[in-house]
C-alpha positions as CSV (number, residue, x, y, z in Angstrom):
1,M,-25.5,-29.5,-11.9
2,S,-27.2,-27.8,-9.0
3,N,-24.2,-28.7,-6.7
4,L,-21.8,-27.1,-9.3
5,M,-24.0,-24.0,-9.4
6,L,-23.9,-23.7,-5.6
7,N,-20.1,-24.0,-5.6
8,L,-19.7,-21.4,-8.4
9,G,-22.0,-19.0,-6.6
10,V,-20.1,-19.4,-3.3
11,M,-16.8,-18.8,-5.1
12,G,-18.3,-15.7,-6.7
13,L,-19.4,-14.4,-3.3
14,N,-16.0,-15.0,-1.8
15,V,-14.0,-13.1,-4.5
16,Q,-16.6,-10.3,-4.7
17,G,-16.5,-10.0,-0.9
18,E,-12.7,-9.7,-1.1
19,K,-13.0,-6.9,-3.6
20,L,-15.7,-5.1,-1.5
21,A,-13.3,-5.3,1.5
22,A,-10.5,-3.7,-0.6
23,I,-12.8,-1.0,-1.8
24,G,-14.0,-0.3,1.7
25,N,-10.4,-0.1,2.9
26,N,-9.5,2.4,0.1
27,I,-12.5,4.6,0.9
28,A,-11.6,4.5,4.7
29,N,-8.0,5.6,3.9
30,S,-8.9,8.2,1.3
31,R,-7.3,10.9,3.5
32,T,-4.5,8.8,5.0
33,A,-1.0,10.2,4.3
34,G,0.9,8.1,1.8
35,Y,-1.8,5.5,1.4
36,K,-1.7,3.6,-1.9
37,N,-4.9,2.4,-3.5
38,E,-5.4,-1.4,-3.5
39,T,-6.7,-3.2,-6.6
40,V,-8.1,-6.7,-6.8
41,S,-8.2,-8.7,-10.1
42,F,-9.9,-12.0,-10.8
43,A,-9.0,-15.1,-12.9
44,E,-11.1,-18.0,-14.2
45,E,-10.5,-21.2,-12.2
46,F,-9.0,-23.9,-14.4
47,S,-11.6,-25.5,-16.8
48,V,-12.9,-29.0,-16.3
49,Q,-12.3,-31.3,-19.2
50,R,-15.4,-33.4,-19.9
51,G,-14.5,-35.3,-23.1
52,S,-15.4,-34.1,-26.6
53,F,-18.5,-33.3,-28.6
54,S,-19.3,-35.3,-31.8
55,N,-17.6,-32.7,-33.9
56,G,-14.4,-33.1,-32.0
57,V,-14.6,-29.8,-30.0
58,S,-13.5,-30.3,-26.4
59,R,-16.2,-30.4,-23.9
60,Q,-15.1,-28.0,-21.2
61,S,-16.9,-26.1,-18.4
62,G,-15.8,-23.3,-16.2
63,N,-14.9,-24.1,-12.7
64,G,-15.4,-20.8,-11.0
65,V,-13.3,-17.7,-10.2
66,V,-10.3,-17.0,-8.0
67,I,-8.3,-13.9,-6.9
68,A,-5.6,-13.4,-9.4
69,E,-3.7,-10.5,-7.8
70,R,-4.0,-7.9,-5.0
71,N,-1.7,-5.0,-6.0
72,K,-1.0,-1.5,-4.9
73,D,-1.3,1.5,-7.2
74,W,2.1,3.1,-6.5
75,S,1.3,6.3,-8.4
76,R,1.9,9.5,-6.5
77,G,-0.9,11.1,-4.5
78,V,-1.7,14.8,-4.2
79,I,1.1,16.7,-2.4
80,E,-0.1,19.5,0.0
81,G,2.0,22.1,1.8
82,T,1.8,22.0,5.6
83,S,3.0,24.2,8.5
84,N,5.4,21.5,9.7
85,V,8.8,21.9,8.1
86,A,9.7,18.3,9.1
87,N,6.9,16.8,7.0
88,L,8.4,15.2,3.9
89,A,6.9,14.2,0.5
90,I,8.6,12.4,-2.3
91,N,8.0,13.9,-5.8
92,G,8.4,10.7,-7.9
93,D,9.0,7.1,-7.1
94,G,10.5,5.6,-4.0
95,M,10.2,5.4,-0.2
96,L,11.8,6.7,3.0
97,P,13.5,4.3,5.3
98,V,12.4,4.3,9.0
99,S,13.2,2.4,12.1
100,H,10.2,0.9,13.9
101,Q,10.4,-1.6,16.8
102,G,13.9,-2.6,15.8
103,E,13.2,-3.2,12.1
104,T,14.1,-1.2,9.0
105,L,10.9,-0.5,7.1
106,F,9.9,1.8,4.2
107,T,7.1,4.3,3.8
108,R,5.7,7.0,1.6
109,A,4.0,8.7,4.6
110,G,6.2,11.6,5.6
111,D,4.3,12.8,8.6
112,F,7.4,13.5,10.6
113,S,8.0,15.9,13.5
114,I,11.2,16.8,15.3
115,I,10.8,15.5,18.9
116,E,13.1,14.7,21.8
117,D,14.5,11.1,21.7
118,A,13.1,9.3,24.7
119,A,16.1,7.0,24.8
120,N,18.6,9.9,24.6
121,P,17.3,12.9,26.4
122,G,18.7,16.2,25.1
123,T,18.8,14.9,21.5
124,F,16.1,15.0,18.9
125,V,14.9,12.8,16.0
126,M,12.4,12.9,13.2
127,Q,9.6,10.7,14.2
128,R,6.1,9.7,12.9
129,P,3.1,9.6,15.2
130,N,3.4,5.8,15.5
131,G,7.0,6.1,16.8
132,A,8.8,5.3,13.5
133,A,12.1,7.3,13.3
134,L,13.5,8.5,10.0
135,L,16.8,6.8,9.1
136,G,19.5,9.0,7.5
137,A,22.6,8.2,5.5
138,T,26.1,9.6,5.2
139,S,25.7,10.1,1.4
140,Q,23.0,11.0,-1.1
141,D,22.4,7.3,-2.1
142,G,23.8,5.6,0.9
143,D,22.3,2.8,3.0
144,P,20.6,3.7,6.3
145,A,23.3,4.6,8.8
146,G,21.1,5.3,11.8
147,A,18.4,7.8,12.8
148,V,18.6,11.4,11.7
149,T,19.7,12.9,15.0
150,F,19.9,16.5,16.2
151,S,22.2,17.4,19.1
152,S,19.7,20.2,20.0
153,F,16.5,21.4,18.6
154,P,17.3,23.1,15.3
155,D,16.6,26.8,15.0
156,F,16.8,26.4,11.2
157,F,15.8,23.3,9.2
158,S,15.6,22.5,5.5
159,V,16.1,19.6,3.1
160,D,17.7,19.9,-0.3
161,S,15.2,18.6,-2.8
162,G,17.8,17.1,-5.1
163,T,20.4,15.6,-2.8
164,G,18.3,15.0,0.3
165,E,20.9,16.8,2.4
166,I,19.5,18.2,5.7
167,T,20.7,21.6,6.9
168,A,20.0,22.1,10.6
169,R,21.6,24.8,12.6
170,D,21.2,26.1,16.1
171,A,20.8,29.8,17.2
172,N,24.6,30.2,16.9
173,N,24.5,29.0,13.3
174,Q,26.2,25.7,14.2
175,S,25.2,22.4,12.5
176,V,23.4,20.1,14.9
177,V,22.5,17.1,12.6
178,T,24.1,13.7,12.1
179,N,23.3,11.2,9.3
180,E,22.3,14.3,7.4
181,F,21.3,12.7,4.1
182,I,17.9,11.3,3.4
183,A,18.3,8.6,0.7
184,I,15.2,7.7,-1.3
185,H,14.9,4.0,-1.7
186,R,13.3,3.0,-5.0
187,F,12.4,-0.6,-5.8
188,A,12.0,-2.4,-9.1
189,N,9.3,-4.6,-7.8
190,P,7.5,-2.7,-4.9
191,D,4.5,-5.2,-5.0
192,S,6.8,-7.7,-3.4
193,L,7.1,-5.5,-0.3
194,V,5.1,-6.8,2.7
195,G,2.7,-4.3,4.3
196,V,3.1,-4.0,8.0
197,E,1.1,-1.1,9.5
198,S,0.6,2.7,9.2
199,G,1.7,2.7,5.5
200,M,5.0,1.0,6.2
201,Y,6.4,-1.9,4.3
202,Q,9.0,-4.6,5.0
203,N,11.5,-5.8,2.4
204,V,11.6,-9.6,2.9
205,G,14.4,-9.9,0.3
206,N,12.4,-9.9,-2.9
207,A,12.4,-6.2,-3.7
208,T,15.5,-5.0,-5.5
209,R,16.6,-1.4,-4.9
210,I,17.3,0.6,-8.1
211,D,18.4,4.1,-8.9
212,A,16.1,6.8,-7.6
213,S,17.4,9.7,-9.7
214,G,14.6,11.9,-10.8
215,S,12.8,11.6,-7.5
216,T,13.0,14.6,-5.2
217,L,12.2,15.5,-1.7
218,L,9.9,18.3,-0.5
219,N,10.0,19.4,3.1
220,G,7.0,21.2,4.7
221,S,4.8,19.0,2.4
222,L,2.8,15.8,2.8
223,E,1.7,13.3,0.2
224,L,-2.0,12.3,0.6
225,S,-3.7,9.1,-0.5
226,N,-4.0,8.4,-4.2
227,V,-7.5,7.0,-3.8
228,D,-10.0,8.3,-6.4
229,L,-13.3,8.4,-4.5
230,A,-15.4,8.7,-7.6
231,K,-13.9,5.6,-9.1
232,E,-14.2,3.7,-5.7
233,F,-17.9,4.5,-5.4
234,T,-18.5,3.3,-9.0
235,D,-16.6,0.1,-8.3
236,L,-18.6,-0.3,-5.1
237,I,-21.9,-0.2,-6.9
238,V,-20.7,-2.6,-9.7
239,T,-19.2,-5.1,-7.1
240,Q,-22.3,-4.9,-5.0
241,R,-24.4,-5.9,-8.0
242,A,-22.0,-8.7,-8.9
243,Y,-22.3,-9.9,-5.3
244,S,-26.1,-9.9,-5.4
245,A,-26.0,-11.7,-8.8
246,N,-24.0,-14.5,-7.2
247,T,-26.5,-14.8,-4.3
248,R,-29.2,-15.2,-7.0
249,T,-27.2,-18.1,-8.5
250,I,-27.1,-19.8,-5.1
251,R,-30.8,-19.2,-4.6
252,T,-31.7,-20.6,-8.0
253,A,-29.5,-23.7,-7.5
254,D,-31.2,-24.2,-4.1
255,E,-34.7,-24.0,-5.7
256,M,-33.6,-26.6,-8.3
257,L,-32.4,-28.9,-5.6
258,Q,-35.7,-28.5,-3.8
259,E,-37.5,-29.5,-7.0
260,I,-35.4,-32.7,-7.2
261,I,-36.1,-33.5,-3.6
262,N,-39.9,-33.0,-4.2
263,L,-39.8,-35.5,-7.0
264,K,-39.0,-38.2,-4.5
265,R,-42.1,-37.5,-2.4
């Protein structure tokens, strides 16, 4: 029985440690643009069948706890206005496609700026601080057709909130943008996306794109994290106490084993 208690205590420490790590990550990213709160849920490990009692009731015992799910809360964070017209926020569900290190990824973080394209001097792209370039399309709901590109730095820039069409003109009122639509990519099962870095996700083939009507774009705005700090600190205290309780289980089991060992002396 003491060995079982030790195992159960260790399992409890492991899962509570995982939850503490998730809470710590949420708190650390409470001001990160586009960050989505992570939740951890538990499930009872399968019960061990140990025969039956005299009244016919099955004799079962719990076998510990495991991580059931680690999910993202995809609800929208607070949207704040910024002084950068190239910043983008999605009002609703969905993500923006970006190109990063040769891969097409998806993100809610719209911290873009219009900068000169290092690979094509004289042209400009919309790029995040980590180098991810915004991918545009040739129609409102089209697939990515390459980076949103400007043949010169735009004197005027705006994004239509409904269609995602970019209007960018130079000082002579001439259009300077190609791939001028920003198509919002909405997924039926976003939890199947694989997190990469900097709030970007990879679609490994399990996330199905669905209609994104109802979601709109806001330029000159940025979506912040959806972390609720008050809730995270409450969860932190509760999880810490659960962690401590599991250490108590291990300590008690150890004391019981010592009693058994002392019997042999």
